[in-house]
C-alpha positions, 0 to 999 in steps of 0.5 A: 857389174856396173857397166857405166861406172868404170868407163865414166870414171876412166874417161873423166880422169885423164892424167897429166903433170907431175906427182906430188907427195900429198895434200897440203893442210890449211888451218881450220877456224875453231868451231863455234857450236856442237853441230859444226864440231861434229861436221869437222870431226866427220869431214876431217876423218874422211879427208884423212882416210881418203887423202882429200886435198880440199873440201867445202861443205854447206848445209841449208835448213829451212831456207837458211844457210846454217853452215859454210865450212872450208877444209884443206888446200885448193892447190896442193902445188901452191899451198893455197887454202880453200876459202869461200871463194874457191871454185870446184867442178860439179861434173855430172851435178850439171844434169840436175840443172838440166833437169830444172831446165827441162822442168821449166819447159814441161811447166810451159807445155813445150815438153812432154816427158812421155813423148818420143824423141821423134816429136822433137828431133827429125834427124835421128836413126829409126831405132832411136825415135821411140825412146821417150824423154823420161827414158832419156833423162832416167838413163833407160834409153839403151842408146849408144854412149857418145863417150865411147866415140874415138874423137869425143874430145877432139872432133864433136861432129865426128863423135856424134856421127860415130854415135848415130851409126852404132846399134842400140844397146837394149830396148828402151826401158829395159834397164838402167845404163848411165849414158852421156848421149841422153843429155846431149839429146836433151840439150838439143831438144830444149834448145830447139824448143827455145830457138837457140843454137843446138849446143847452147848452155841450159843452166845459165838463167838459173845462176842469176835467178838463184844468186850464184855469183861465182858459178859458170861453165868452164873446163881445163881449156878455160881460165876459171877464176878461183878454181884450182886443179882437180886430182886423183890418186894413181895406183902404183902397185901392191906395197907402193904408196899411191901418188896424187896426180892432177887431172885434165878434163874437157867439156865441149859445148855439146856435152854441157847438159851433162857436165861443165859447171863450176861452183862454190858451196855457198852458190850451191846452197843458194841454188838448193834454197831456190829449188826448194822454195819454188823460185826456179820451178813450181812445186808440182813440176818439181815433184814430177822431176823427183818421181822415179821413172818406171822401167818397162816392167812397171818397177820404179827406177833410181832416177827421176828427170835429171835427179837421182831419187833415194829413200831415207826410211820414210823420207826422201833424198834427191840430188846428184853427184859429179866426177866422184868428187862432189855431191848435192843432196836435198832432203825435202821432207826435212827442209834440208840440203847438204852440199859437199864439193872436193877436188879429189876424184875418188872422194865420193862424198855421197858416202858420208853426206847422210852423216852430215844430214843426220847432225842437222836433222836428228829425226832423219830416219836413216836405215838400210844402206845409209845406216850400214855405211855409217856403222862401218865408217871407222872399221875395215869392214871385217864385221859387215855380216854381223853389222848387217844382221843387227841392222836388219833385226832392228829395222826389219822393214828397211830396204837394201836396194841392189843398185844402191848397194852395188854402186857403193861397192864400186865406189869402194873399189874405185877409191882404193879399198878393194877388200872393203868392196869385196866385203860389200859385194859378198853381202849383196849376193847373200841378199840377191842370190838370183842376181847375175849382176851381183855375182858379176860385181863380186867376181870383179872385186875378187879379181882385184883382190887376187882371188882368181879361182873365186873370180872364175867361180863368181863369173860362172854363176853370173853367166848361169843366172844371166846368159846374156851377160857379155861382160861376164863371158869376156872376163871368164874367157880371159881368166880361163885362158890367160896363164 
């Protein structure tokens, strides 16, 4: 089970408009060097696999932009090609900007990441007050998600009142749960510290400091110069081709610590250089942002303060993704950053960004899940077990973290590749046979693939391992009672 993933995806993809046959193509300038040719091959293969209409990529190495490349169409409707000036939605990558804003307040001594919310806000429910800033920023708060509020898009005041009235979902620090309430609270705290309106945008000072000329806030209710539509594919049922559809997204001011920034790959490369070179934040505070926050049981989580934190062998990768369409990842130990922006929800560039990084940093030690993804990139995943066994034999020290593995499976499921997703979830239960969550995820994939009996079996196992799994219980009742 990944409780936040399907909901966040569904709520961010409100479909409007008419269908189009598919993405238009635009001529691509000849590659000047071997690295660029390798990126072209990788990116164009993924665009073809997933039907990505338009894409930008930038690579930063040692404080220099070494690649800036455009592919496909910024507007399928008008046949407008992607150029350096094309602007794309960053969605939740905005949280990394909010992390930098929080880091600035920490460095100034205004914000203590281990302090409870009650130190900074006095109008919160009693059950919320002991949650710490770091639990908030690492999505361990257990707070109710305002994205579930019936009026989240239409009436911010009513949505916030609804959220305040909901019970907490679990004790703070107990587990991970991606929740937009967290960053709305962070926005209010930082703005209160800076004596600004509660809903003021946090990242604007970073745009000027990093030389981001085409970056700003905006959604479907605003005219954003240089920005084309965002798209997703609509599933029309078995045996019927998927249909490309435009989508409509709104990011009211009170949600702009979570999402709402639009940018270009060139601007994001400038921002990455500013982050890595201490122009936005000092090295000590940056390391604090990039240190995984620990759960209540002492185990490290998958988030720092506003940033996801991953291991790439003995090296680190930190960054953020947004809307299932864009990603920015920094490899600090390799003085490298890779930015991929697309206009397709379901492109999931985080699944091929390591391949681009490896082209420019051949010594990047890709083992574990990144190596498995690259090995399976051109296959139908029918040999996952064999490939996984070979990788584990070659790198016995490599780790396959359950959360990262699980997220990958859900991305495959959401991008219209359910058989590949099930193949991944089957391997997760092999590695984590005592995980109720692993069996819950496998059950979902089996259900999507039409294996009702297998789904029931997996949900029963999930409940046996975790009797508190309300999702598994509800799905099992549905499957056992429906005709």
